[in-house]
Each structure stands twice: as structure tokens, then as C-alpha cells.
N, C-alpha and C positions, 0 to 999 in steps of 0.2 A: 690625856683627854682631858679637855678643858669644859667642864658643864656650867652653864646657868639656871638655876630652877627659882622661877618666881612662886610666890606663896610659901615661901619654904618654912614659915611657922603653921601653915593649917595640914590638916590630914594628912592628903596626898603627896604635899611637897614633904612635909618631914620623912613621910616612908620612901620617897624617892632619892632624897638626900642620904639618910642612913645608906640605904642600898648602893649608891652610887660610888660612897667613899669605902665601902666594903669590895667594892670591884676594883679599887685604886685610883678611881677617877677624882680629879681636882673639881672641887664644887664650890662654887658661890652661888650663896642664898639670900634671896632678895624677898623682903616683906617689908609692910609699915607697922609689924609688930616683932618685938624681939624674941629671939628663942633660942635654944641650942644650936639648930640647925640654918639659923640666920646669921650670915655675916656681913651683909651689906642693908640697913634698915632707911627707907624711903618709898615714894611713892610710882609705881609704875608708869605713871602720866607723865612724871618730871624728867622731861627729856635729857637733861645735862647728867642727873643722878643716872640713869639708865645708861647714856652713853659710856660712864665711867665706870660701869660696870660689865662693859659687854667686851673690852677689849681683849684679844686672844681666845675668846670661846668659839667653841666648836658647834656645840648642841644646845638648843635652848629647849627646856622642860616649862612650857606656861602654863601653870596652874592658880597662878593669881586671880581673883574677881570677888564681884560679889556674886552670892547664890541665893536658892531659893529662901533660905530660913531668912535673906535680907531685904526681901519683897515688903514686910511688914515693917521694916525699922528704917529704911533708905530710900531716897527719894529717886524719881527717874534720872533726874540730872548725876546724881550719884553713880546709877548704873551705866548710863551713856561713858560718863568721865572713866569708869574704872575698867567696865568690859568692853567698850568698843576702842575710846580713844588711847587707853592704856596700851591695848593688844597692837592698836595701829604703831603708838611710838616703841614699843617692842621690835616688831616688825622691820621698821625702818632702819633703825638702829643695827639689828642683827645683820640685814642686807648690808646696810653700809660697813660693817665692821666684818664680812665676808664669813659669816656662819653658814657652816655646811646644812643643817638639819635644824627646822624649828617645829617642835612636836607641841601641839596645843589642846589643852584637856579640855573639852568641851562637856556636853550630858545630853543624854536620851530626853531631857526635857522639852530640847528644842522643838520637839514633835507635838508638843503641846494639847491640844484637845482630842487630838486625833488618839490618843493612849486610852480616853477612857470612854468605850461606846456603851449605851445604854444595855442592860443586862439582857433585854430582848434580841440584841444583835450578836453576832460571832465575835469572839475575841479578836483583835486586831495583831496581824502578824508583822513585826515591825523590823526592816532592813534598811540598808543605806538610801535606799529609793523611795521609800514611802514617802507620802505626801506629808507637808508640814503645816499646821495650823497653828501659830504663835499664841499662847494664852494668857501669859504674863510678860513683864518688862526682863524678869531673869531669862527667860527661854528668847525673846527677840534680841536682847543683847549678844547672847553667845551665839545664835545662828549668824548673826551682821560680823561677828567676831569669826568666824568662819570663812567668810566670804572676804573677808580681807584678807586672810590667808591664802585662798586660793589666788587673788590679785596679784601678791606680792611673789606667788610662783610662776607665773606666768612667762618669765624672762629666764626661767629653768637655771637660774642662777644659785637657788635655795630652795631644798626640799620643803616643804610645810606638810606635814600631817595631822589631822584632826582627829581624833580619838573621843565619840558619845559614850562616854561613862555612864555605866548603870550605877544603882546604890552600892555604894561599898563602905559607908560608915557604920558606927556601932552606937550611936544614941539611940534613944528610945523615939519610936515613932510618931510624928506629927500628927496622925490621925488619931482623936482622943478614944474612938471607939476599938481601934486595934490595940492602944495602950490599955484599955482596961480592961479588957478581954481576953487577949493573948498574953502568955510571955514572951518576952522581948526576944530572946534566942530561938523561940518557937516561930516566932514571925520572920526573924532573917533568913532562917532554914529554909521557910516555906518559899520564900522570895528567890534563894536560888534556882527553884524551877523556871523562874521565867523574868526575873527582873533584877538579879543583885550578882556582886561579884566581890570574891574576897580582895581586899586591898593588895595583898602579894601579885595576884594574879594581873591587878591593874598596873602596878609598878612595872612587871616583868612585859606587859603589851607595850608600855611606853619605852622600855629600853627594845624589843624587838621594831618599833617604828623607827626608833633612831639609827639602830644598827643592821636591821635584819630585814628592810623591807624589799619584798621579792616585786613588786610593780613596775612599770616603766613611767610613771607619770611623776609628774613634780609635786601635785596636788593631789590627795586623795584622803578619804574618810573611813571611819570603821566603828563599828558598834561595838562596844567591850562589856560583855555582861558574860556570865557563865555559861557554859552549854546547856541548851535546855534539852530535854528528853522528849520535847514535844515535838510531832510534826506540823507542817500547815494546814493539814486538814484535820487536827484536833482543834483548831479555834472554831468550829462548828459548836461544838459543845463545853469547852473551857469555860466560857462566860457564864454557864447556866449550871452546869453539872459535872466539875471537873474529876469527882473522886473514883469515876468508874475507871477512866483512862489511868489514873494514878496507882491504883490498884493493880490494875494489869500490869503496869509497866513494874512497880515494884510492889509484889506482892505481900512482903514482910514489913512493908511502912508501917501498914495500920498496929500492928502489933508494938513495935518500936516506938510509936506516938503514944498508944493507949501507956505503955510501962512509965514513958517521964509524963504523962497528963497533958501531951500536947494535941492540937487540931490542925486539919490542913484548913485553907481558906474555902469557902462555898464557890468562891468566884475567880478566875484566872482573866482580867478585862484585856491583857496584851502579854505578846512574847515577843523575847529579843533575841533575834538570828544572828549570833557572831560567825557564820559561816567565811566572810570575806575574810574577817580579823584571822581567822585560823588558817587560811589559804596563803594569804599574801603577805601575812607577818610571821609566819610558820610558829604562831602562838598556840598553845593548849592551855586553857587552865586546869588546873588542878584540884581547886574548891568547888566542886559539883554536888548536887543534890545526893546524886549515887555515893561519892566520896564520904560526905556527911554522915549518909545511913550507916555507911560501913564503922565510922567512929564511934557514933551512938550506940551500936551493937556491940563494940568491943571496948565501951568505957574510955574511949580516948577522947582528948580535946577536939574539936572540929574547926576551930579559928586557926589560922596562921600565926606562927610565931611573931611575926611581923604586925598582924593586926593586934595580936595581945600587947606588944611593945609600944604603938603607938597608940592605943585605946580612942579615947573621945577628945579630940581637942575643939573646945566650943567654938561657937561662928560670935556669939558676943561676950562682952565683958560683962555685961548683966546678965542676971539669973530673970526667969520666970515662973509664976505661980504653977505649977500642976501640967506644964508642958516645957517641953525640951527647948521651942523657941515660939515666938508669936506666928500665928499664921493669919494673914490676911486673905479674906475667900472674896472680898469682892474684885471690881475690873481694875487689876493693880496699873494701866497703862492710864488710867485718869487719876491717879494719886499722886499729889506731890508733898515735898515736905519744905518747908523754909523756917530757917532758926531752928526753934524748939517745938514749933507748933506744925500740927500734922493736920492738913487740909484734905478734904477729899471732895473732888468737885463730882457736880451731879448734872 
């Protein structure tokens, strides 16, 4: 089995490459940065380069792209060129070379402003049919790339599966209040309740999408996130007073957290529902909130070995003062960059 992984120098691409090689697959890793998992260095929007990499490939895992941390440092043109045109180049080459499956790593960020309701409103239950309101160039271009996948699957010659991944990285949170008031492991464990997955579970979801999809469609999309303990009716109170629900589900949680000096968040604004992925991909995430509580109680590590092995691969070559990466708070759709000058249009 010949696998092509784009973004093979990034967090998810590295993890996928490691696991695919361990399973005995032949892996070609494509990235603009050199790394131990990257065999071919070049741009995904370079047609000649991609065509030279695609010969003999059975499955493409497309993880490359510009991400949320790049919104403050890269132009709209760069996002369109990489996330949209780059995906189009890959899809066309994959179809021409008769690739069987194209798995696209998208993001739950495509839902945009829907994800953050006012605290006076119920939390939002997010599944594949939830409406989308793009709020930045990152989400918009990933959504456009999803649509390209759908278009390229219409003739039923290549299966295209979109995975909307929730958070799986382990860098410090981009929210200054969270960074300054919560232990970062505490943050990651809290998020397993509603908006996070361990990278090992994300990798396994990609493999399931490529080799164990149970659906009849040539295009499908799935939310990939740890299984939440909440039900939809809990959304009525999760955004204002979640502790009562959590303590009822996990009566020993407060003692475990107190022992570590941890705290639960005072609100949960959204909940990602992975039911469809568990059903049609035969995928069951291991690293749930319940699993982590058991690990904490027994004094065992709660991250996967793969998460520890990959660690945190930075998105930028530069480092930034008092933050993991710069955060642009304005309307990024009206922001452009020319040469070394950043211009904000008003």
C-alpha cells in the first residue's frame, strides 16, 4: 500500500507518517519544510511537483495547509493559494493517477461564529449538519477545500472523505486568560469533555476513513473529537453552569481535580458530537475524559505515547513573546499582506 501524506513535517502529518510506516505502508511525505518524515520538499500548489509525487499512490492523506495560527502572519492570497488551490492541485493529480481514497484533514473551525454563543444562550450541539458561519480566512478556505473534495468525488472514481478535526495539539492555549489562569494539562483534559481529541485517536480516524468506511457515499464528512459524556439536552445549562452536570456524571472528579490543584471551566459553549464517525468509520476514541480521570486516579500518564513522541511542532519559525503564536482579533477577511508590510483595510 502506497501512501502520500501532505504536511508530513507538521504535527498530524508526522504522527500519520510514523503510524503508517509502523503498519508496513510505503510512505511519501510532502512538505515545504524538511523533517525526518518528509521525503519530498515542495509546494502542494506546484502541479509538476505534485504529479511527480503522486505516481503509484493508493491513498492520499492531505493534512498540509495554513492554520489558525497563520491568520495573523499570512495574507489572504497565501491562504487561498495553499488551502484552496493546493487542495485542487492534489485532487486533480490524485484523480489523474487513479488514487483510490483521498482523506482531507479539515477542522471544526469551519463552523465559525456558530461555536461561540453568548453566555445567556444554550451551548451549541455541533454535528455534521450544523449551520456554518465562517468568521476568518482559515475556516473559509478549509470549507472551500471541503467543497472541492465533494466536486472531485461526483463521478464516483475516487472516494473523498473530510475529517473535521477538533483540537489535538499540545502547545499552550492562544487565549491569554486561559494561559495565565489554568495549568495547560488541566486545559487539555477539560477540553476532552467537549472539543478535543488525542492525536493517536485522530490518526486512527484517518486510517479508518481510508480503509474501513462503512458508508455508500463517495463523499462524506465527519467530526473527529473525543466522545463527549454530555447529551444534547445538557446544552441548556452547559454554557452557564456545567459543574452540576459534570459532578453528577463523574462524582469523583472534584476530588481528583482538587488533589492536582485543577479546575473545571465555568462554561462550555459548544459540544462536538462524533456519533456519525463512530458509526460509519467503526472508530472509537480511546482518550476520553473518563479514561483520563482513571489515569489521574492511578497516577498514570494520560496522553498517548504518540502524543508524547510527536510533542509540539511549532507553526512558525519565529518565536513570539508571552504567547505560542500571534492572534489576530479583527476581521481577517479584510486583512492583506504585501511583501514585508502588513496592511489592515478599514
